[in-house]
C-alpha positions as CSV (number, residue, x, y, z in Angstrom):
1,M,0.0,0.0,0.0
2,N,1.5,3.3,-1.1
3,L,0.0,5.6,1.6
4,K,1.4,9.1,1.5
5,A,1.5,11.4,4.5
6,A,-0.6,14.5,4.6
7,Y,1.1,17.5,3.0
8,R,0.8,19.5,6.3
9,I,3.6,17.5,7.8
10,G,5.8,17.6,4.8
11,N,8.2,20.1,6.5
12,V,7.8,18.7,10.0
13,E,10.4,16.2,11.3
14,E,10.2,14.0,14.4
15,Y,11.0,16.0,17.5
16,Y,14.7,16.2,18.1
17,F,14.5,14.8,21.7
18,S,12.3,11.9,20.5
19,R,15.0,10.9,18.0
20,K,17.9,11.5,20.5
21,L,16.3,9.5,23.3
22,K,15.9,6.5,20.9
23,E,19.6,6.7,20.1
24,I,20.6,7.0,23.8
25,K,18.4,4.1,24.7
26,Q,20.0,2.0,22.0
27,R,23.5,2.8,23.2
28,V,22.5,1.9,26.8
29,N,21.0,-1.4,25.6
30,N,24.4,-2.0,23.9
31,G,26.1,-1.7,27.3
32,E,27.3,1.9,27.3
33,E,27.0,4.1,30.4
34,I,25.2,7.2,29.1
35,I,24.2,10.1,31.3
36,N,21.5,12.3,29.8
37,L,21.8,16.0,30.9
38,G,19.7,17.2,28.1
39,I,16.0,16.8,28.9
40,G,13.9,19.1,31.1
41,N,11.9,16.2,32.6
42,P,11.5,16.8,36.4
43,D,12.8,13.8,38.2
44,M,11.3,14.6,41.7
45,D,7.9,13.5,42.9
46,P,4.9,15.8,43.4
47,A,3.9,16.8,46.9
48,L,2.4,14.0,49.1
49,S,-0.8,16.1,49.3
50,V,-1.2,15.9,45.5
51,L,-0.9,12.2,45.5
52,E,-3.3,11.8,48.4
53,A,-5.9,14.0,46.7
54,T,-5.6,12.1,43.5
55,S,-5.9,8.7,45.2
56,A,-8.9,9.8,47.2
57,S,-10.6,11.0,44.0
58,L,-9.9,7.7,42.3
59,A,-12.1,5.9,44.8
60,E,-15.0,8.3,44.4
61,P,-18.0,6.8,42.5
62,G,-18.7,8.6,39.2
63,N,-15.2,10.1,38.8
64,H,-14.3,7.9,35.9
65,T,-16.7,9.4,33.4
66,Y,-16.1,12.0,30.7
67,Q,-15.5,15.5,32.1
68,S,-16.1,19.0,31.1
69,Y,-14.2,20.3,28.2
70,N,-13.1,23.4,30.1
71,G,-12.3,21.7,33.4
72,S,-14.2,21.5,36.6
73,E,-15.3,24.7,38.3
74,A,-13.2,23.8,41.3
75,L,-10.0,23.5,39.1
76,R,-10.7,26.8,37.4
77,Q,-11.2,28.5,40.8
78,A,-8.0,27.0,42.1
79,M,-6.1,28.3,39.0
80,A,-7.7,31.8,39.5
81,K,-6.7,31.8,43.2
82,W,-3.1,30.8,42.2
83,Y,-2.8,33.6,39.6
84,L,-4.2,36.1,42.2
85,R,-1.9,34.9,45.0
86,F,1.4,34.7,43.1
87,F,0.9,37.2,40.2
88,D,-1.7,39.6,41.6
89,V,-3.8,39.0,38.5
90,D,-7.6,38.8,39.1
91,L,-9.1,36.3,36.6
92,D,-12.8,35.3,36.1
93,S,-12.6,31.6,36.7
94,N,-15.7,31.0,34.4
95,N,-14.5,33.0,31.4
96,E,-10.8,33.8,31.6
97,I,-9.2,30.5,32.3
98,L,-9.1,27.4,30.2
99,P,-7.5,24.2,31.6
100,L,-5.4,22.2,29.1
101,M,-3.8,18.8,28.9
102,G,-0.4,20.4,29.1
103,S,0.7,23.7,27.6
104,K,2.1,21.9,24.5
105,E,-1.5,21.0,23.6
106,G,-2.3,24.7,24.0
107,I,0.3,25.6,21.4
108,M,-1.5,23.4,18.9
109,H,-5.0,24.6,19.8
110,I,-4.1,28.3,19.8
111,S,-2.5,27.9,16.4
112,M,-5.5,26.0,15.0
113,A,-7.9,28.6,16.4
114,F,-6.2,31.6,14.9
115,L,-3.8,30.7,12.0
116,N,-4.9,30.4,8.4
117,P,-2.6,29.4,5.5
118,G,-0.5,32.4,4.6
119,D,-0.7,34.1,8.0
120,K,2.6,35.0,9.5
121,V,3.9,34.1,13.0
122,L,6.7,35.7,14.9
123,I,8.9,33.0,16.4
124,P,12.0,33.6,18.7
125,D,15.4,32.4,17.7
126,P,16.5,30.6,19.9
127,G,13.1,29.3,20.9
128,Y,11.0,26.2,21.6
129,P,11.0,24.1,18.4
130,T,7.3,23.3,18.7
131,Y,6.3,26.9,17.9
132,N,7.8,26.5,14.4
133,A,6.6,22.9,13.9
134,V,3.0,23.8,14.7
135,A,3.0,26.9,12.5
136,S,4.3,24.8,9.6
137,M,1.5,22.3,10.1
138,M,-1.0,25.2,9.9
139,H,0.7,26.4,6.6
140,A,1.5,29.7,8.3
141,E,4.7,31.6,7.4
142,T,7.2,31.7,10.2
143,V,9.1,34.9,10.7
144,T,12.0,34.5,13.2
145,Y,13.1,37.3,15.4
146,D,16.5,37.4,17.0
147,L,17.2,36.9,20.7
148,L,20.9,37.8,21.2
149,Q,23.2,37.6,24.2
150,E,24.2,41.2,23.7
151,N,20.6,42.3,24.2
152,N,20.1,40.0,27.2
153,W,18.0,37.6,25.1
154,K,15.2,40.2,24.7
155,P,13.5,41.1,21.4
156,D,14.9,44.1,19.5
157,F,11.8,46.2,19.0
158,E,13.5,48.5,16.6
159,A,14.4,45.5,14.4
160,L,10.8,44.2,14.7
161,E,9.4,47.5,13.5
162,E,11.4,47.1,10.3
163,I,9.7,43.8,9.4
164,D,6.6,43.8,7.2
165,L,4.1,43.1,9.9
166,T,0.9,43.4,7.9
167,Q,0.1,39.7,7.8
168,V,1.6,38.8,11.2
169,K,-1.2,37.4,13.4
170,L,0.5,35.9,16.3
171,M,3.8,36.3,18.2
172,W,5.3,33.6,20.5
173,V,7.3,34.8,23.5
174,N,8.6,32.7,26.4
175,Y,9.7,34.4,29.6
176,P,11.3,33.2,31.8
177,N,13.0,32.2,28.6
178,M,13.8,28.7,27.5
179,P,16.6,27.9,26.5
180,T,18.5,31.0,27.6
181,G,17.2,31.4,31.2
182,A,16.7,35.2,30.6
183,D,14.0,36.6,33.0
184,A,11.3,39.0,32.0
185,T,11.1,42.6,33.2
186,E,8.0,44.7,33.6
187,E,9.4,47.0,30.9
188,L,9.7,44.1,28.5
189,F,6.1,43.0,29.0
190,E,5.0,46.6,28.6
191,Q,6.8,46.8,25.3
192,L,5.3,43.6,24.1
193,I,1.7,44.7,25.0
194,A,2.3,48.0,23.3
195,F,3.7,46.2,20.2
196,G,0.7,43.9,20.1
197,L,-1.8,46.6,20.4
198,K,-0.1,48.8,17.8
199,H,0.1,46.0,15.1
200,H,-3.0,44.0,16.1
201,I,-0.9,40.9,16.9
202,L,-1.9,38.3,19.5
203,I,1.0,38.0,21.9
204,V,1.3,34.5,23.5
205,N,3.6,34.3,26.5
206,D,4.6,30.7,27.3
207,N,5.3,30.8,31.0
208,P,6.0,27.4,32.7
209,Y,9.3,28.4,34.4
210,S,8.3,31.3,36.6
211,F,8.9,29.5,39.9
212,I,12.1,27.7,39.2
213,L,15.1,29.6,40.7
214,N,13.3,32.9,40.2
215,E,12.9,35.4,43.0
216,N,10.3,37.5,41.2
217,P,7.7,35.5,39.2
218,R,5.9,37.6,36.6
219,S,2.9,37.2,34.3
220,I,2.4,39.3,31.2
221,M,-1.2,39.6,32.3
222,Q,-0.1,41.9,35.0
223,I,0.4,44.7,32.4
224,K,-2.4,47.2,31.8
225,N,-4.5,46.3,28.7
226,A,-2.8,42.9,28.4
227,S,-6.1,41.1,27.9
228,K,-6.8,43.2,24.8
229,T,-3.8,41.7,22.9
230,A,-2.2,38.9,25.0
231,I,-2.9,35.4,26.4
232,E,-0.6,33.3,28.6
233,L,0.1,29.6,28.8
234,N,1.1,28.1,32.1
235,S,1.8,24.6,33.4
236,L,2.1,22.5,36.5
237,S,4.8,20.3,34.9
238,K,7.9,22.2,36.1
239,S,6.5,24.1,39.1
240,F,5.0,21.0,40.8
241,N,6.9,18.0,39.3
242,M,3.9,16.9,37.4
243,A,5.1,16.8,33.8
244,G,3.6,13.4,33.0
245,W,0.2,14.4,34.4
246,R,-0.3,16.8,31.5
247,I,-1.9,19.8,33.2
248,G,-1.7,23.3,31.9
249,M,-3.8,26.3,31.3
250,V,-4.3,29.3,29.1
251,V,-5.5,32.6,30.5
252,G,-6.9,35.6,28.7
253,S,-10.1,37.3,27.6
254,K,-13.3,35.4,27.3
255,K,-13.5,36.1,23.5
256,I,-10.1,34.7,22.7
257,L,-10.5,31.7,25.0
258,Q,-13.8,30.8,23.4
259,H,-12.1,30.4,20.0
260,I,-9.5,28.1,21.6
261,L,-12.3,26.1,23.4
262,N,-14.1,25.7,20.0
263,V,-11.0,23.7,18.8
264,K,-10.2,21.9,22.1
265,S,-13.8,20.6,22.6
266,N,-13.4,18.8,19.3
267,M,-10.0,17.3,20.1
268,D,-10.5,15.7,23.6
269,S,-13.2,14.6,26.0
270,G,-12.0,16.5,29.2
271,M,-9.4,16.0,31.8
272,F,-9.6,12.9,34.1
273,L,-11.2,14.2,37.3
274,P,-8.7,12.6,39.8
275,I,-5.9,14.4,37.9
276,Q,-7.9,17.6,38.4
277,A,-8.1,16.9,42.1
278,G,-4.3,16.5,42.2
279,A,-3.9,19.8,40.4
280,I,-6.1,21.6,42.9
281,A,-4.0,20.3,45.7
282,A,-0.8,21.3,43.9
283,L,-2.1,24.9,43.3
284,S,-2.8,25.3,47.0
285,L,0.9,24.7,48.0
286,G,2.6,27.7,49.4
287,D,6.1,29.2,49.5
288,K,7.5,26.3,51.5
289,W,7.1,24.0,48.5
290,F,8.9,26.3,46.1
291,D,11.7,27.0,48.7
292,E,12.4,23.3,49.2
293,L,12.2,22.6,45.4
294,N,14.6,25.5,44.6
295,S,17.0,24.5,47.3
296,I,17.6,21.3,45.5
297,Y,17.9,22.9,42.1
298,R,20.3,25.5,43.5
299,K,22.7,22.7,44.6
300,R,22.4,21.0,41.3
301,R,23.1,24.2,39.5
302,Q,26.4,24.6,41.3
303,L,27.5,21.1,40.0
304,V,26.3,22.0,36.5
305,Y,28.5,25.1,36.7
306,Q,31.5,22.8,37.5
307,I,30.6,20.7,34.4
308,L,30.6,23.7,32.2
309,V,33.9,25.0,33.5
310,R,35.4,21.5,32.9
311,I,34.3,21.5,29.2
312,G,35.4,25.1,28.7
313,C,32.0,26.9,28.5
314,K,30.9,30.3,29.9
315,Y,27.6,30.8,31.6
316,N,25.5,33.5,33.1
317,N,24.8,32.9,36.8
318,D,21.9,35.3,36.8
319,S,19.7,33.1,34.7
320,V,16.5,31.5,36.0
321,G,14.5,28.3,35.2
322,M,15.6,24.7,35.1
323,F,18.3,24.9,32.5
324,V,21.7,26.5,32.3
325,W,22.6,28.0,28.9
326,S,26.3,28.3,28.1
327,K,28.6,29.7,25.4
328,T,31.1,27.2,23.9
329,Q,34.4,27.9,22.2
330,K,33.1,26.4,19.0
331,E,31.0,27.9,16.2
332,N,29.1,24.6,16.0
333,A,28.1,23.4,19.5
334,E,26.5,20.3,18.0
335,E,29.9,18.9,17.2
336,L,30.9,19.4,20.9
337,S,27.7,17.8,22.0
338,E,28.4,14.7,19.9
339,E,32.0,14.7,21.0
340,L,31.0,14.7,24.7
341,L,28.5,11.8,24.0
342,D,31.0,9.7,22.2
343,R,34.1,10.4,24.3
344,A,32.6,10.7,27.8
345,G,29.2,9.2,27.5
346,V,27.5,12.5,28.6
347,F,24.7,14.0,26.5
348,I,24.2,17.8,26.6
349,T,21.7,19.5,24.3
350,P,23.2,21.6,21.5
351,G,21.7,25.0,21.2
352,S,21.2,24.6,17.5
353,V,18.1,22.6,18.3
354,F,16.5,25.9,19.3
355,G,17.6,28.0,16.2
356,N,20.6,29.4,14.5
357,N,21.3,31.8,17.3
358,G,22.0,28.8,19.5
359,N,24.7,27.4,17.3
360,E,27.5,28.3,19.7
361,Y,25.7,27.2,22.9
362,L,24.9,24.2,25.0
363,R,21.9,23.7,27.4
364,I,22.1,21.5,30.5
365,S,19.0,20.5,32.4
366,L,18.8,20.6,36.2
367,C,16.5,17.6,36.3
368,T,19.4,15.3,37.3
369,P,20.2,14.1,40.9
370,E,23.4,15.3,42.5
371,P,25.1,11.9,42.5
372,V,24.5,11.6,38.7
373,L,25.9,15.1,38.2
374,I,29.0,14.2,40.2
375,R,29.4,11.0,38.1
376,S,29.2,13.2,35.0
377,L,32.1,15.2,36.3
378,E,34.1,12.0,36.9
379,K,33.3,10.7,33.4
380,L,34.4,14.0,31.8
381,K,37.6,14.1,33.9
382,N,38.3,10.5,32.9
383,A,37.8,11.4,29.2
384,G,40.4,14.1,29.5
385,Y,38.3,17.2,29.8
386,G,39.7,20.0,32.0
387,C,43.0,18.3,32.5
């Protein structure tokens, strides 16, 4: 049978980490000791209260049926309280919050709701590869905008104004930034809102890293008039060690969210209620949870700094989030990444995965226990790095 794939995926390749994980698994199966420092997959467990709430809900009669497409009222209220408590953003839980099965789902649904073939999308370089992949599937035209170290990984608004913006419908931003670790400022968010209002562009801030090694969590929705031109994705994956649970949200105006719900309600049959119960428990956790979580990440980050020094990379110790972004001494960091994998058995993500502006950089995840990071240092030393 000669079955051809749909034309919409003609320019879309298998996700880099999907391919790389297969390769690493095969090498491990062949007897190699490979340490993976590349994936942002939280390795610690959720809070005990989250597990208890989920377990209790599992035993409740009737909780295994289809659920509401826009989440339970209790979950939306918990999300609204969380935004009010930590961001001082007052959201209507009935109209301005839409729970998602992970924010990655949200990227697809937002794009399906607003992009027509030929529309243009502003995508950061470096940036999350899914933004580009989904735009391609929508047959939208991607227009990359530069994030550069000399500009603290912020958009250059003067350069943006020189682009033909007449067909640009959507702009992806991601602060705290992945992969660079650059944090947002109030001024940056104000500039983005002003830019969106001026050019009638929907600004989408992808915001899953606010609480990881960040003293001042921010939301773009804090800015005046944000709801007129912006929406924000958020997630429980990183903040609460619940990546596999697939719980996220998009917040914004009722009118915008309704378009997204129109898509979403045709794509799934609602989030499993016990998972919603766990999410509600997670969202009620306070500062102590984040203090303890970040204490662990802080210790890991110090070991990551040692790894980077050993392989001759420079890093910014003011970055936030669960990755460390570092400048190599090579123009092609992918070559260094492959060298480290082959020579030392340590995988570190090359920045080229995230765009051309990442070609000279590596990204290390903090989702690795201290003993494994120490073992990585040993393997690098044994392979002759830093000697």
